VOZA-399116 format. One record per residue (C-alpha): residue number from 1; x, y, z; residue in three letters. Coordinates in nm, 4 decimals, decimal comma, padded with zeros to 6 digits. Layout:
REM residues N
NUM; X; Y; Z; ala
...
***
This chain:
REM residues 238
1; 11,5057; 05,7002; 10,2518; met
2; 11,3265; 05,9481; 10,1406; asp
3; 10,9587; 05,9863; 10,2405; val
4; 10,6970; 06,2183; 10,0006; asp
5; 10,5018; 06,3802; 10,2024; val
6; 10,1578; 06,6308; 10,0876; gly
7; 10,0967; 06,9675; 10,0672; ala
8; 09,8585; 06,9356; 10,3767; glu
9; 10,1251; 06,7447; 10,5782; ser
10; 10,3850; 06,9321; 10,4768; gln
11; 10,1889; 07,2322; 10,5913; leu
12; 10,1563; 07,0541; 10,9606; leu
13; 10,4949; 07,0061; 10,9549; leu
14; 10,6184; 07,3341; 10,8839; asn
15; 10,3993; 07,4443; 11,2185; gln
16; 10,7407; 07,4059; 11,4582; cys
17; 11,1232; 07,4421; 11,3981; val
18; 11,3849; 07,1536; 11,4957; tyr
19; 11,6663; 07,2847; 11,6370; ser
20; 11,9930; 07,1086; 11,6115; ser
21; 11,9380; 06,9984; 12,0090; ser
22; 11,6583; 06,7881; 11,8975; phe
23; 11,3576; 07,0002; 12,0752; asp
24; 11,0707; 07,1951; 11,9306; trp
25; 11,1056; 07,5470; 11,9199; val
26; 10,8751; 07,8109; 11,8429; ala
27; 11,0243; 08,0944; 11,5615; met
28; 10,9661; 08,4504; 11,7241; lys
29; 10,8687; 08,7543; 11,4957; leu
30; 10,9761; 09,1146; 11,6053; tyr
31; 10,7223; 09,3154; 11,4196; asn
32; 10,4446; 09,6145; 11,4292; phe
33; 10,0938; 09,5831; 11,3293; phe
34; 10,1380; 09,8803; 11,0719; arg
35; 10,4940; 09,7607; 10,8874; ser
36; 10,4716; 09,6874; 10,5676; gly
37; 10,7449; 09,4549; 10,5361; thr
38; 10,6121; 09,3074; 10,8365; ser
39; 10,2890; 09,2922; 10,6869; his
40; 10,4627; 09,0666; 10,4120; arg
41; 10,6445; 08,8448; 10,6201; leu
42; 10,3078; 08,7422; 10,8303; arg
43; 10,1739; 08,6121; 10,5267; ile
44; 10,4553; 08,3966; 10,3884; ala
45; 10,4517; 08,2552; 10,7464; leu
46; 10,0437; 08,1776; 10,7101; asn
47; 10,1469; 08,0318; 10,3382; leu
48; 10,3772; 07,8072; 10,4500; lys
49; 10,1944; 07,7172; 10,7881; gly
50; 10,4189; 07,8493; 11,0254; leu
51; 10,3487; 07,9613; 11,3634; thr
52; 10,5681; 08,2189; 11,5587; thr
53; 10,5692; 08,4122; 11,8890; asp
54; 10,4262; 08,7360; 11,8074; tyr
55; 10,6830; 09,0098; 11,9713; val
56; 10,5816; 09,3501; 11,8956; ala
57; 10,7734; 09,6810; 11,8449; val
58; 10,6333; 09,9140; 11,9195; asp
59; 10,7438; 10,1846; 11,6394; leu
60; 10,5383; 10,4632; 11,7882; arg
61; 10,7382; 10,4658; 12,1233; lys
62; 11,0543; 10,4566; 11,9344; glu
63; 11,1064; 10,0396; 12,0806; ala
64; 11,2712; 09,9770; 11,7308; his
65; 11,5757; 10,2226; 11,8363; leu
66; 11,6472; 10,1269; 12,2251; thr
67; 11,9674; 09,9584; 12,2616; asp
68; 11,7921; 09,5917; 12,3454; ala
69; 11,5987; 09,5829; 11,9821; phe
70; 11,9477; 09,7229; 11,7911; lys
71; 12,1089; 09,3833; 12,0191; ala
72; 11,8473; 09,1621; 11,8274; ile
73; 11,8852; 09,3516; 11,4498; his
74; 12,1566; 09,6407; 11,4437; pro
75; 11,9570; 09,8830; 11,1813; gln
76; 11,6378; 09,9109; 11,4406; gly
77; 11,4139; 09,7810; 11,1351; phe
78; 11,1244; 09,5130; 11,1387; val
79; 11,0925; 09,2690; 11,0648; pro
80; 11,3542; 09,0190; 11,2639; ala
81; 11,2690; 08,6432; 11,2535; leu
82; 11,4260; 08,3973; 11,5611; asp
83; 11,4541; 08,1060; 11,4107; thr
84; 11,5918; 07,9860; 11,7770; gly
85; 11,9121; 07,9375; 11,5861; glu
86; 12,0007; 08,2721; 11,4373; gln
87; 11,8330; 08,5940; 11,3604; val
88; 11,7015; 08,6919; 11,0121; leu
89; 11,6853; 09,0385; 10,9190; ile
90; 11,5648; 09,2065; 10,6097; gln
91; 11,2358; 09,0772; 10,5090; ser
92; 11,3425; 09,0003; 10,1343; pro
93; 11,6467; 08,7658; 10,2647; ala
94; 11,4288; 08,6374; 10,5440; ile
95; 11,1177; 08,5386; 10,2991; leu
96; 11,3915; 08,3493; 10,0004; glu
97; 11,4877; 08,1748; 10,3307; trp
98; 11,1603; 08,0777; 10,4048; leu
99; 11,1016; 07,9285; 10,0133; glu
100; 11,4126; 07,7264; 10,0656; glu
101; 11,3701; 07,5807; 10,4050; lys
102; 10,9980; 07,5091; 10,3452; tyr
103; 10,9299; 07,4792; 09,9732; pro
104; 10,5337; 07,3581; 09,9763; thr
105; 10,3554; 07,5298; 09,9504; pro
106; 10,6050; 07,7373; 09,6952; ala
107; 10,5675; 08,1169; 09,6741; leu
108; 10,7539; 08,1068; 09,3464; leu
109; 10,6448; 07,9081; 09,0570; pro
110; 10,8845; 07,6601; 08,8656; pro
111; 11,1247; 07,7943; 08,5674; gly
112; 11,4083; 08,0482; 08,5777; ala
113; 11,1748; 08,2666; 08,3378; asp
114; 10,8447; 08,2956; 08,5753; ala
115; 11,0780; 08,2833; 08,8905; arg
116; 11,2222; 08,5846; 08,7033; ala
117; 10,8761; 08,7589; 08,6179; his
118; 10,7289; 08,7336; 08,9863; val
119; 11,0650; 08,8074; 09,1610; arg
120; 11,0862; 09,1627; 08,9473; ala
121; 10,6906; 09,2547; 09,0622; met
122; 10,7518; 09,1598; 09,4031; ala
123; 11,1072; 09,4159; 09,3637; ala
124; 10,8364; 09,6826; 09,1849; met
125; 10,7080; 09,7155; 09,5438; val
126; 10,9743; 09,6090; 09,7755; gly
127; 11,2430; 09,8128; 09,5866; cys
128; 11,0771; 10,1190; 09,4279; asp
129; 10,7424; 10,2248; 09,6254; ile
130; 10,7673; 10,1030; 09,9500; his
131; 11,1559; 10,1920; 10,0658; pro
132; 11,0523; 10,5625; 10,0022; ile
133; 10,7495; 10,5625; 10,1700; asn
134; 10,8280; 10,3933; 10,4509; asn
135; 10,7914; 10,5403; 10,7980; arg
136; 11,1395; 10,6684; 10,8691; arg
137; 11,1633; 10,8318; 10,5148; ile
138; 10,8236; 11,0644; 10,5978; leu
139; 10,9305; 11,1510; 10,9002; met
140; 11,2535; 11,2624; 10,8206; tyr
141; 11,0269; 11,5061; 10,5338; leu
142; 10,8747; 11,5984; 10,8498; arg
143; 11,1379; 11,7120; 11,0564; gln
144; 11,4821; 11,8041; 10,8284; gln
145; 11,2836; 11,9999; 10,5387; phe
146; 10,9571; 12,0527; 10,7246; gly
147; 10,7091; 11,8901; 10,4727; ala
148; 10,3043; 11,9313; 10,5956; asn
149; 10,0808; 11,6868; 10,5877; glu
150; 09,9703; 11,7754; 10,2779; asp
151; 10,3254; 11,7509; 10,1038; ala
152; 10,3188; 11,4039; 10,2743; ile
153; 10,0725; 11,2913; 10,1029; gln
154; 10,1822; 11,4492; 09,7253; ala
155; 10,4781; 11,2181; 09,8068; trp
156; 10,3136; 10,9262; 09,8971; cys
157; 10,0459; 10,9566; 09,6368; thr
158; 10,3242; 11,0299; 09,3354; thr
159; 10,5363; 10,7071; 09,4352; trp
160; 10,2701; 10,4503; 09,4835; ile
161; 10,0974; 10,5930; 09,1917; thr
162; 10,4245; 10,5257; 08,9736; asp
163; 10,4695; 10,1821; 09,0805; gly
164; 10,0933; 10,0598; 09,0741; phe
165; 10,0643; 10,2008; 08,7156; asn
166; 10,3700; 09,9931; 08,5971; ala
167; 10,1947; 09,6840; 08,7954; tyr
168; 09,8947; 09,6981; 08,6480; glu
169; 10,0573; 09,6871; 08,3301; ala
170; 10,2527; 09,3924; 08,3701; leu
171; 09,9045; 09,2419; 08,5153; leu
172; 09,7366; 09,3355; 08,1855; ala
173; 10,0198; 09,1952; 07,9656; ala
174; 10,0048; 08,8738; 08,1232; asp
175; 09,6650; 08,6676; 07,9298; lys
176; 09,7461; 08,3684; 08,0752; his
177; 09,6916; 08,4798; 08,4571; arg
178; 09,4499; 08,3627; 08,7100; gly
179; 09,2728; 08,5820; 08,9933; ala
180; 09,6102; 08,6467; 09,0871; phe
181; 09,9300; 08,8238; 09,0408; ser
182; 10,0927; 08,5353; 08,8415; tyr
183; 09,8980; 08,1733; 08,7985; gly
184; 09,6136; 08,0467; 09,0130; asp
185; 09,7950; 08,0537; 09,3471; ala
186; 09,9549; 08,3187; 09,5779; pro
187; 10,2994; 08,3797; 09,4656; ser
188; 10,5984; 08,6036; 09,6630; leu
189; 10,4293; 08,9015; 09,4126; ala
190; 10,1041; 08,8755; 09,6360; asp
191; 10,2596; 08,9075; 09,9466; val
192; 10,4231; 09,1960; 09,8209; tyr
193; 10,1302; 09,3488; 09,7004; leu
194; 09,8561; 09,3451; 09,9352; val
195; 10,0279; 09,5241; 10,2021; pro
196; 10,1394; 09,7723; 09,9415; gln
197; 09,7349; 09,8154; 09,9178; val
198; 09,6690; 09,8499; 10,2501; glu
199; 09,9200; 10,1276; 10,2451; ser
200; 09,7796; 10,3100; 09,9476; ala
201; 09,4352; 10,2895; 10,1348; arg
202; 09,5990; 10,4493; 10,4442; arg
203; 09,6727; 10,6970; 10,2443; phe
204; 09,3910; 10,7674; 10,1216; asn
205; 09,4677; 10,6771; 09,7523; ile
206; 09,1542; 10,5146; 09,5124; asp
207; 09,3077; 10,1669; 09,4731; val
208; 08,9592; 10,1091; 09,1887; thr
209; 09,2008; 10,3299; 08,9491; gln
210; 09,4077; 09,9959; 08,8947; trp
211; 09,0934; 09,7487; 08,8647; pro
212; 09,3653; 09,4709; 08,8076; leu
213; 09,5454; 09,5632; 09,1225; ile
214; 09,1926; 09,5628; 09,3015; ala
215; 09,0924; 09,2201; 09,1555; ala
216; 09,3877; 09,0677; 09,2784; val
217; 09,3983; 09,2312; 09,6109; asp
218; 09,0181; 09,1054; 09,6655; ala
219; 09,1157; 08,7500; 09,5707; ala
220; 09,3901; 08,7444; 09,8044; cys
221; 09,2070; 08,8739; 10,1135; leu
222; 08,9207; 08,5790; 10,0546; gln
223; 09,2590; 08,3781; 10,1703; leu
224; 09,2413; 08,3081; 10,5504; asp
225; 09,6856; 08,3729; 10,5454; ala
226; 09,6123; 08,7032; 10,4047; phe
227; 09,2765; 08,7857; 10,6168; lys
228; 09,4843; 08,6874; 10,9553; gln
229; 09,8265; 08,8726; 10,8685; ala
230; 09,6025; 09,2083; 10,8208; ala
231; 09,7256; 09,5111; 11,0485; pro
232; 09,4217; 09,5253; 11,1928; met
233; 09,4139; 09,1438; 11,3047; gln
234; 09,7491; 09,2130; 11,5063; gln
235; 09,7380; 09,2167; 11,8648; pro
236; 09,9615; 09,5088; 11,8914; asp
237; 09,7043; 09,7223; 11,7010; ala
238; 09,4867; 09,8391; 11,9658; ala
***
């Protein structure tokens, strides 16, 4: 018989993963405090009420390129999520898995049209901004093309500005939107947006030029799930 549980009870149930051997096992999150993809996954886990063992992978020391880590994630990327039964890689896939495995609270709204809209906003960040500004791309620009820090700054500013201009336009066009990117609760779009805003600030980009994005970011940062996921709150940030 199906039993209906409330959202609060579901959050409590979410705090562990039940393995096929009937033991409660903690998930392991392999991540780096300043990684945008790790940051977005930490937010989603917090919103779902899920706890993990934090396993730091220090990108500064090239820990992600070791044979030991590549045995976990062949690409040598963070994050990776060990569920106790399998290791999940690629943050979009992990986020979709979380939404299917732990549907409450939902990160996607009801209805195909609304879900497509939220996924599109997430993809604007996840496909068109973040990948061309992440660490390995910037290192390649420095090492292979001799880009100095002014060139790196110009590169990042160009693509963040281009993406944020479009995201801001979508926010402005949604006349029924609440305090968040879509509706009145954080969604997958916010999970992607907030880490990118953090990254923009790290590159000294003034996010106040996008007042709607800045307001969404501020609303999200009022929530513990976002506060606790912040880079400087992580154990490897010291």
